[in-house]
MITI-837637 format. One record per atom (N, C-alpha, C, O): atom name; residue number from 0; z, y, x; residue in one letter. Coordinates in nm, 3 decimals, padded with zeros to 5 digits, always signed. Example, Ala and Ser with C-alpha at 12.3 -4.5 7.8 and 13.67 -1.06 7.14 Angstrom:
MITI-837637
+------+-----+---------+---------+---------+------+
: site : pos :      c3 :      c2 :      c1 : code :
+------+-----+---------+---------+---------+------+
:    N :   0 : +00.780 : -00.569 : +01.319 :    A :
:   CA :   0 : +00.780 : -00.450 : +01.230 :    A :
:    C :   0 : +00.780 : -00.330 : +01.320 :    A :
:    O :   0 : +00.846 : -00.332 : +01.424 :    A :
:    N :   1 : +00.708 : -00.225 : +01.285 :    S :
:   CA :   1 : +00.714 : -00.106 : +01.367 :    S :
:    C :   1 : +00.787 : +00.003 : +01.290 :    S :
:    O :   1 : +00.804 : +00.114 : +01.341 :    S :
+------+-----+---------+---------+---------+------+
***
This chain:
MITI-837637
+------+-----+---------+---------+---------+------+
: site : pos :      c3 :      c2 :      c1 : code :
+------+-----+---------+---------+---------+------+
:    N :   0 : -00.024 : -00.122 : +00.081 :    M :
:   CA :   0 : +00.033 : +00.007 : -00.023 :    M :
:    C :   0 : -00.008 : +00.125 : +00.093 :    M :
:    O :   0 : +00.053 : +00.116 : +00.199 :    M :
:    N :   1 : -00.096 : +00.223 : +00.081 :    K :
:   CA :   1 : -00.073 : +00.327 : +00.095 :    K :
:    C :   1 : -00.142 : +00.474 : -00.017 :    K :
:    O :   1 : -00.231 : +00.500 : -00.098 :    K :
:    N :   2 : +00.018 : +00.554 : +00.081 :    E :
:   CA :   2 : +00.041 : +00.661 : +00.049 :    E :
:    C :   2 : -00.108 : +00.799 : +00.082 :    E :
:    O :   2 : -00.154 : +00.802 : +00.196 :    E :
:    N :   3 : -00.145 : +00.864 : +00.010 :    Y :
:   CA :   3 : -00.267 : +00.994 : -00.005 :    Y :
:    C :   3 : -00.196 : +01.112 : -00.083 :    Y :
:    O :   3 : -00.156 : +01.146 : -00.194 :    Y :
:    N :   4 : -00.204 : +01.144 : +00.023 :    E :
:   CA :   4 : -00.143 : +01.320 : -00.053 :    E :
:    C :   4 : -00.316 : +01.399 : -00.040 :    E :
:    O :   4 : -00.399 : +01.396 : +00.051 :    E :
:    N :   5 : -00.317 : +01.483 : -00.208 :    L :
:   CA :   5 : -00.451 : +01.594 : -00.131 :    L :
:    C :   5 : -00.323 : +01.755 : -00.210 :    L :
:    O :   5 : -00.222 : +01.777 : -00.278 :    L :
:    N :   6 : -00.417 : +01.808 : -00.144 :    Y :
:   CA :   6 : -00.318 : +01.936 : -00.121 :    Y :
:    C :   6 : -00.447 : +02.006 : -00.141 :    Y :
:    O :   6 : -00.561 : +02.000 : -00.094 :    Y :
:    N :   7 : -00.357 : +02.102 : -00.262 :    V :
:   CA :   7 : -00.500 : +02.155 : -00.374 :    V :
:    C :   7 : -00.476 : +02.288 : -00.321 :    V :
:    O :   7 : -00.369 : +02.325 : -00.273 :    V :
:    N :   8 : -00.609 : +02.374 : -00.334 :    P :
:   CA :   8 : -00.562 : +02.539 : -00.300 :    P :
:    C :   8 : -00.571 : +02.586 : -00.441 :    P :
:    O :   8 : -00.660 : +02.564 : -00.524 :    P :
:    N :   9 : -00.413 : +02.689 : -00.455 :    L :
:   CA :   9 : -00.409 : +02.766 : -00.557 :    L :
:    C :   9 : -00.551 : +02.883 : -00.614 :    L :
:    O :   9 : -00.575 : +02.901 : -00.734 :    L :
:    N :  10 : -00.635 : +02.955 : -00.494 :    A :
:   CA :  10 : -00.713 : +03.029 : -00.509 :    A :
:    C :  10 : -00.839 : +02.951 : -00.391 :    A :
:    O :  10 : -00.836 : +02.876 : -00.293 :    A :
:    N :  11 : -00.957 : +03.032 : -00.485 :    H :
:   CA :  11 : -01.048 : +03.031 : -00.374 :    H :
:    C :  11 : -01.111 : +03.128 : -00.276 :    H :
:    O :  11 : -01.149 : +03.242 : -00.302 :    H :
:    N :  12 : -01.118 : +03.050 : -00.131 :    N :
:   CA :  12 : -01.207 : +03.188 : -00.055 :    N :
:    C :  12 : -01.178 : +03.325 : -00.044 :    N :
:    O :  12 : -01.129 : +03.400 : +00.041 :    N :
:    N :  13 : -01.229 : +03.333 : -00.167 :    D :
:   CA :  13 : -01.228 : +03.490 : -00.153 :    D :
:    C :  13 : -01.144 : +03.581 : -00.271 :    D :
:    O :  13 : -01.139 : +03.691 : -00.326 :    D :
:    N :  14 : -01.079 : +03.437 : -00.265 :    G :
:   CA :  14 : -00.881 : +03.506 : -00.347 :    G :
:    C :  14 : -00.918 : +03.516 : -00.471 :    G :
:    O :  14 : -00.874 : +03.624 : -00.510 :    G :
:    N :  15 : -01.008 : +03.432 : -00.607 :    T :
:   CA :  15 : -00.927 : +03.423 : -00.707 :    T :
:    C :  15 : -00.974 : +03.282 : -00.694 :    T :
:    O :  15 : -01.041 : +03.200 : -00.632 :    T :
:    N :  16 : -00.857 : +03.320 : -00.843 :    P :
:   CA :  16 : -00.738 : +03.173 : -00.867 :    P :
:    C :  16 : -00.853 : +03.111 : -00.941 :    P :
:    O :  16 : -00.928 : +03.146 : -01.032 :    P :
:    N :  17 : -00.829 : +02.955 : -00.830 :    V :
:   CA :  17 : -00.879 : +02.837 : -00.951 :    V :
:    C :  17 : -00.783 : +02.836 : -01.078 :    V :
:    O :  17 : -00.677 : +02.861 : -01.135 :    V :
:    N :  18 : -00.950 : +02.769 : -01.071 :    D :
:   CA :  18 : -00.907 : +02.760 : -01.294 :    D :
:    C :  18 : -00.823 : +02.635 : -01.334 :    D :
:    O :  18 : -00.866 : +02.526 : -01.297 :    D :
:    N :  19 : -00.679 : +02.642 : -01.423 :    P :
:   CA :  19 : -00.622 : +02.555 : -01.441 :    P :
:    C :  19 : -00.642 : +02.451 : -01.462 :    P :
:    O :  19 : -00.590 : +02.349 : -01.415 :    P :
:    N :  20 : -00.742 : +02.468 : -01.556 :    K :
:   CA :  20 : -00.865 : +02.351 : -01.589 :    K :
:    C :  20 : -00.885 : +02.258 : -01.493 :    K :
:    O :  20 : -00.903 : +02.145 : -01.538 :    K :
:    N :  21 : -00.890 : +02.271 : -01.337 :    V :
:   CA :  21 : -00.984 : +02.197 : -01.220 :    V :
:    C :  21 : -00.903 : +02.096 : -01.189 :    V :
:    O :  21 : -00.936 : +01.984 : -01.151 :    V :
:    N :  22 : -00.744 : +02.162 : -01.215 :    L :
:   CA :  22 : -00.648 : +02.124 : -01.121 :    L :
:    C :  22 : -00.583 : +01.956 : -01.268 :    L :
:    O :  22 : -00.557 : +01.837 : -01.250 :    L :
:    N :  23 : -00.584 : +02.070 : -01.428 :    V :
:   CA :  23 : -00.625 : +01.947 : -01.495 :    V :
:    C :  23 : -00.663 : +01.859 : -01.500 :    V :
:    O :  23 : -00.591 : +01.760 : -01.489 :    V :
:    N :  24 : -00.796 : +01.850 : -01.518 :    Q :
:   CA :  24 : -00.898 : +01.737 : -01.458 :    Q :
:    C :  24 : -00.930 : +01.727 : -01.323 :    Q :
:    O :  24 : -01.042 : +01.695 : -01.286 :    Q :
:    N :  25 : -00.819 : +01.756 : -01.233 :    L :
:   CA :  25 : -00.807 : +01.659 : -01.141 :    L :
:    C :  25 : -00.733 : +01.536 : -01.118 :    L :
:    O :  25 : -00.759 : +01.436 : -01.052 :    L :
:    N :  26 : -00.592 : +01.583 : -01.221 :    R :
:   CA :  26 : -00.428 : +01.480 : -01.261 :    R :
:    C :  26 : -00.560 : +01.400 : -01.381 :    R :
:    O :  26 : -00.531 : +01.285 : -01.415 :    R :
:    N :  27 : -00.659 : +01.442 : -01.425 :    E :
:   CA :  27 : -00.625 : +01.341 : -01.546 :    E :
:    C :  27 : -00.803 : +01.236 : -01.437 :    E :
:    O :  27 : -00.781 : +01.115 : -01.437 :    E :
:    N :  28 : -00.870 : +01.253 : -01.402 :    R :
:   CA :  28 : -00.907 : +01.176 : -01.266 :    R :
:    C :  28 : -00.851 : +01.067 : -01.186 :    R :
:    O :  28 : -00.873 : +00.946 : -01.189 :    R :
:    N :  29 : -00.735 : +01.177 : -01.075 :    L :
:   CA :  29 : -00.674 : +01.051 : -01.018 :    L :
:    C :  29 : -00.545 : +00.954 : -01.148 :    L :
:    O :  29 : -00.524 : +00.833 : -01.156 :    L :
:    N :  30 : -00.522 : +00.998 : -01.178 :    L :
:   CA :  30 : -00.438 : +00.956 : -01.298 :    L :
:    C :  30 : -00.579 : +00.768 : -01.417 :    L :
:    O :  30 : -00.541 : +00.656 : -01.449 :    L :
:    N :  31 : -00.665 : +00.807 : -01.429 :    A :
:   CA :  31 : -00.739 : +00.729 : -01.431 :    A :
:    C :  31 : -00.831 : +00.700 : -01.307 :    A :
:    O :  31 : -00.947 : +00.716 : -01.344 :    A :
:    N :  32 : -00.828 : +00.671 : -01.202 :    E :
:   CA :  32 : -00.852 : +00.604 : -01.132 :    E :
:    C :  32 : -00.733 : +00.494 : -01.072 :    E :
:    O :  32 : -00.755 : +00.373 : -01.079 :    E :
:    N :  33 : -00.585 : +00.557 : -01.003 :    F :
:   CA :  33 : -00.515 : +00.513 : -00.938 :    F :
:    C :  33 : -00.444 : +00.460 : -01.001 :    F :
:    O :  33 : -00.357 : +00.399 : -00.938 :    F :
:    N :  34 : -00.438 : +00.449 : -01.167 :    G :
:   CA :  34 : -00.303 : +00.438 : -01.269 :    G :
:    C :  34 : -00.192 : +00.530 : -01.287 :    G :
:    O :  34 : -00.112 : +00.535 : -01.380 :    G :
:    N :  35 : -00.199 : +00.595 : -01.197 :    G :
:   CA :  35 : -00.103 : +00.716 : -01.143 :    G :
:    C :  35 : -00.078 : +00.773 : -01.070 :    G :
:    O :  35 : -00.132 : +00.748 : -00.962 :    G :
:    N :  36 : +00.030 : +00.900 : -01.077 :    L :
:   CA :  36 : -00.061 : +00.982 : -00.942 :    L :
:    C :  36 : +00.135 : +01.053 : -00.973 :    L :
:    O :  36 : +00.196 : +01.037 : -01.079 :    L :
:    N :  37 : +00.197 : +01.133 : -00.833 :    T :
:   CA :  37 : +00.275 : +01.223 : -00.819 :    T :
:    C :  37 : +00.257 : +01.375 : -00.789 :    T :
:    O :  37 : +00.234 : +01.421 : -00.677 :    T :
:    N :  38 : +00.272 : +01.468 : -00.936 :    F :
:   CA :  38 : +00.264 : +01.653 : -00.928 :    F :
:    C :  38 : +00.359 : +01.693 : -00.851 :    F :
:    O :  38 : +00.474 : +01.651 : -00.864 :    F :
:    N :  39 : +00.336 : +01.749 : -00.792 :    F :
:   CA :  39 : +00.378 : +01.856 : -00.646 :    F :
:    C :  39 : +00.420 : +02.006 : -00.757 :    F :
:    O :  39 : +00.453 : +02.100 : -00.685 :    F :
:    N :  40 : +00.423 : +02.041 : -00.903 :    P :
:   CA :  40 : +00.310 : +02.154 : -00.875 :    P :
:    C :  40 : +00.429 : +02.312 : -00.812 :    P :
:    O :  40 : +00.391 : +02.427 : -00.835 :    P :
:    N :  41 : +00.520 : +02.294 : -00.763 :    Q :
:   CA :  41 : +00.576 : +02.386 : -00.734 :    Q :
:    C :  41 : +00.534 : +02.438 : -00.630 :    Q :
:    O :  41 : +00.543 : +02.365 : -00.532 :    Q :
:    N :  42 : +00.469 : +02.589 : -00.604 :    P :
:   CA :  42 : +00.366 : +02.658 : -00.505 :    P :
:    C :  42 : +00.432 : +02.627 : -00.357 :    P :
:    O :  42 : +00.555 : +02.617 : -00.353 :    P :
:    N :  43 : +00.373 : +02.615 : -00.265 :    N :
:   CA :  43 : +00.394 : +02.532 : -00.101 :    N :
:    C :  43 : +00.304 : +02.625 : -00.047 :    N :
:    O :  43 : +00.204 : +02.672 : -00.100 :    N :
:    N :  44 : +00.351 : +02.649 : +00.069 :    E :
:   CA :  44 : +00.242 : +02.744 : +00.188 :    E :
:    C :  44 : +00.131 : +02.657 : +00.249 :    E :
:    O :  44 : +00.154 : +02.542 : +00.211 :    E :
:    N :  45 : +00.021 : +02.660 : +00.326 :    G :
:   CA :  45 : -00.004 : +02.629 : +00.392 :    G :
:    C :  45 : -00.091 : +02.662 : +00.548 :    G :
:    O :  45 : -00.208 : +02.645 : +00.584 :    G :
:    N :  46 : -00.060 : +02.675 : +00.565 :    F :
:   CA :  46 : -00.110 : +02.770 : +00.729 :    F :
:    C :  46 : -00.189 : +02.658 : +00.829 :    F :
:    O :  46 : -00.184 : +02.535 : +00.837 :    F :
:    N :  47 : -00.264 : +02.764 : +00.901 :    W :
:   CA :  47 : -00.392 : +02.709 : +01.035 :    W :
:    C :  47 : -00.462 : +02.827 : +01.062 :    W :
:    O :  47 : -00.490 : +02.921 : +00.988 :    W :
:    N :  48 : -00.488 : +02.804 : +01.196 :    T :
:   CA :  48 : -00.532 : +02.930 : +01.282 :    T :
:    C :  48 : -00.649 : +02.856 : +01.278 :    T :
:    O :  48 : -00.669 : +02.739 : +01.246 :    T :
:    N :  49 : -00.772 : +03.005 : +01.341 :    F :
:   CA :  49 : -00.882 : +02.958 : +01.334 :    F :
:    C :  49 : -00.983 : +03.081 : +01.404 :    F :
:    O :  49 : -01.021 : +03.183 : +01.346 :    F :
:    N :  50 : -01.006 : +03.049 : +01.514 :    G :
:   CA :  50 : -01.051 : +03.171 : +01.591 :    G :
:    C :  50 : -00.939 : +03.302 : +01.561 :    G :
:    O :  50 : -00.955 : +03.403 : +01.494 :    G :
:    N :  51 : -00.803 : +03.250 : +01.651 :    G :
:   CA :  51 : -00.735 : +03.314 : +01.699 :    G :
:    C :  51 : -00.663 : +03.398 : +01.572 :    G :
:    O :  51 : -00.558 : +03.460 : +01.592 :    G :
:    N :  52 : -00.711 : +03.397 : +01.474 :    V :
:   CA :  52 : -00.645 : +03.387 : +01.313 :    V :
:    C :  52 : -00.527 : +03.312 : +01.227 :    V :
:    O :  52 : -00.549 : +03.194 : +01.199 :    V :
:    N :  53 : -00.465 : +03.343 : +01.206 :    T :
:   CA :  53 : -00.391 : +03.264 : +01.154 :    T :
:    C :  53 : -00.410 : +03.291 : +00.948 :    T :
:    O :  53 : -00.410 : +03.389 : +00.874 :    T :
:    N :  54 : -00.421 : +03.170 : +00.933 :    Y :
:   CA :  54 : -00.468 : +03.204 : +00.743 :    Y :
:    C :  54 : -00.344 : +03.114 : +00.678 :    Y :
:    O :  54 : -00.276 : +03.022 : +00.723 :    Y :
:    N :  55 : -00.347 : +03.170 : +00.575 :    R :
:   CA :  55 : -00.233 : +03.110 : +00.436 :    R :
:    C :  55 : -00.320 : +03.061 : +00.362 :    R :
:    O :  55 : -00.434 : +03.106 : +00.351 :    R :
:    N :  56 : -00.273 : +02.959 : +00.300 :    D :
:   CA :  56 : -00.296 : +02.903 : +00.109 :    D :
:    C :  56 : -00.213 : +02.867 : +00.044 :    D :
:    O :  56 : -00.160 : +02.768 : +00.093 :    D :
:    N :  57 : -00.166 : +02.899 : -00.056 :    E :
:   CA :  57 : -00.098 : +02.858 : -00.146 :    E :
:    C :  57 : -00.139 : +02.757 : -00.198 :    E :
:    O :  57 : -00.260 : +02.763 : -00.217 :    E :
:    N :  58 : -00.068 : +02.609 : -00.249 :    I :
:   CA :  58 : -00.074 : +02.504 : -00.215 :    I :
:    C :  58 : -00.042 : +02.417 : -00.386 :    I :
:    O :  58 : +00.054 : +02.469 : -00.443 :    I :
:    N :  59 : -00.096 : +02.321 : -00.452 :    V :
:   CA :  59 : +00.011 : +02.207 : -00.507 :    V :
:    C :  59 : +00.002 : +02.136 : -00.448 :    V :
:    O :  59 : -00.040 : +02.161 : -00.335 :    V :
:    N :  60 : +00.043 : +01.963 : -00.496 :    V :
:   CA :  60 : +00.023 : +01.841 : -00.401 :    V :
:    C :  60 : +00.014 : +01.748 : -00.487 :    V :
:    O :  60 : +00.088 : +01.739 : -00.585 :    V :
:    N :  61 : -00.083 : +01.666 : -00.456 :    Y :
:   CA :  61 : -00.062 : +01.554 : -00.588 :    Y :
:    C :  61 : -00.145 : +01.460 : -00.497 :    Y :
:    O :  61 : -00.251 : +01.462 : -00.435 :    Y :
:    N :  62 : +00.006 : +01.338 : -00.533 :    R :
:   CA :  62 : +00.061 : +01.206 : -00.417 :    R :
:    C :  62 : -00.008 : +01.076 : -00.520 :    R :
:    O :  62 : +00.013 : +01.067 : -00.641 :    R :
:    N :  63 : -00.054 : +01.025 : -00.475 :    V :
:   CA :  63 : -00.122 : +00.860 : -00.526 :    V :
:    C :  63 : -00.070 : +00.762 : -00.443 :    V :
:    O :  63 : -00.068 : +00.778 : -00.321 :    V :
:    N :  64 : -00.032 : +00.675 : -00.489 :    L :
:   CA :  64 : -00.052 : +00.541 : -00.421 :    L :
:    C :  64 : -00.148 : +00.450 : -00.488 :    L :
:    O :  64 : -00.178 : +00.434 : -00.606 :    L :
:    N :  65 : -00.193 : +00.387 : -00.357 :    S :
:   CA :  65 : -00.282 : +00.224 : -00.317 :    S :
:    C :  65 : -00.360 : +00.157 : -00.264 :    S :
:    O :  65 : -00.449 : +00.218 : -00.204 :    S :
:    N :  66 : -00.363 : +00.029 : -00.261 :    D :
:   CA :  66 : -00.365 : -00.059 : -00.195 :    D :
:    C :  66 : -00.524 : -00.045 : -00.155 :    D :
:    O :  66 : -00.544 : -00.032 : -00.035 :    D :
:    N :  67 : -00.608 : -00.046 : -00.218 :    R :
:   CA :  67 : -00.788 : -00.040 : -00.224 :    R :
:    C :  67 : -00.822 : +00.086 : -00.092 :    R :
:    O :  67 : -00.930 : +00.143 : -00.108 :    R :
:    N :  68 : -00.755 : +00.123 : +00.008 :    V :
:   CA :  68 : -00.792 : +00.205 : +00.114 :    V :
:    C :  68 : -00.965 : +00.233 : +00.092 :    V :
:    O :  68 : -01.021 : +00.342 : +00.082 :    V :
:    N :  69 : -00.996 : +00.162 : +00.091 :    R :
:   CA :  69 : -01.128 : +00.180 : +00.114 :    R :
:    C :  69 : -01.171 : +00.254 : -00.061 :    R :
:    O :  69 : -01.292 : +00.261 : -00.081 :    R :
:    N :  70 : -01.152 : +00.265 : -00.084 :    I :
:   CA :  70 : -01.217 : +00.323 : -00.301 :    I :
:    C :  70 : -01.116 : +00.408 : -00.233 :    I :
:    O :  70 : -01.173 : +00.503 : -00.177 :    I :
:    N :  71 : -01.007 : +00.408 : -00.219 :    A :
:   CA :  71 : -00.915 : +00.536 : -00.229 :    A :
:    C :  71 : -01.014 : +00.622 : -00.064 :    A :
:    O :  71 : -00.913 : +00.681 : -00.025 :    A :
:    N :  72 : -01.066 : +00.642 : -00.014 :    R :
:   CA :  72 : -01.157 : +00.752 : +00.079 :    R :
:    C :  72 : -01.222 : +00.758 : +00.028 :    R :
:    O :  72 : -01.266 : +00.873 : +00.034 :    R :
:    N :  73 : -01.301 : +00.671 : -00.068 :    A :
:   CA :  73 : -01.430 : +00.695 : -00.112 :    A :
:    C :  73 : -01.405 : +00.854 : -00.206 :    A :
:    O :  73 : -01.472 : +00.957 : -00.197 :    A :
:    N :  74 : -01.278 : +00.825 : -00.297 :    S :
:   CA :  74 : -01.227 : +00.881 : -00.401 :    S :
:    C :  74 : -01.181 : +01.028 : -00.356 :    S :
:    O :  74 : -01.183 : +01.134 : -00.419 :    S :
:    N :  75 : -01.140 : +00.999 : -00.230 :    F :
:   CA :  75 : -01.065 : +01.151 : -00.182 :    F :
:    C :  75 : -01.217 : +01.299 : -00.142 :    F :
:    O :  75 : -01.228 : +01.420 : -00.159 :    F :
:    N :  76 : -01.285 : +01.210 : -00.097 :    G :
:   CA :  76 : -01.360 : +01.224 : -00.052 :    G :
:    C :  76 : -01.518 : +01.255 : -00.153 :    G :
:    O :  76 : -01.589 : +01.325 : -00.082 :    G :
:    N :  77 : -01.558 : +01.239 : -00.228 :    N :
:   CA :  77 : -01.588 : +01.286 : -00.286 :    N :
:    C :  77 : -01.464 : +01.439 : -00.390 :    N :
:    O :  77 : -01.507 : +01.536 : -00.452 :    N :
:    N :  78 : -01.381 : +01.418 : -00.378 :    S :
:   CA :  78 : -01.292 : +01.520 : -00.426 :    S :
:    C :  78 : -01.307 : +01.653 : -00.347 :    S :
:    O :  78 : -01.334 : +01.762 : -00.397 :    S :
:    N :  79 : -01.289 : +01.631 : -00.245 :    R :
:   CA :  79 : -01.375 : +01.745 : -00.081 :    R :
:    C :  79 : -01.429 : +01.830 : -00.209 :    R :
:    O :  79 : -01.370 : +01.929 : -00.254 :    R :
:    N :  80 : -01.571 : +01.765 : -00.268 :    K :
:   CA :  80 : -01.729 : +01.785 : -00.246 :    K :
:    C :  80 : -01.729 : +01.879 : -00.386 :    K :
:    O :  80 : -01.824 : +01.957 : -00.373 :    K :
:    N :  81 : -01.644 : +01.909 : -00.547 :    S :
:   CA :  81 : -01.613 : +01.939 : -00.609 :    S :
:    C :  81 : -01.531 : +02.059 : -00.654 :    S :
:    O :  81 : -01.499 : +02.070 : -00.773 :    S :
+------+-----+---------+---------+---------+------+
***
């Protein structure tokens, strides 16, 4: 069994908020694909440095457990494209 976490930003790169419906759709998709999930709705902060500049994001976290590693990795690869 492996644990997978998705760190989902609450705003797009231009600063506009992510539509809450997108978060609901993601939750529904994860529930359908994995049969369960844990959602951490409290905003968390993510930081990264690129080109000498430190960026900050507000994120929420979705966690799923799966023993189907290939399917999980494929699913999360598709999530990044959404």
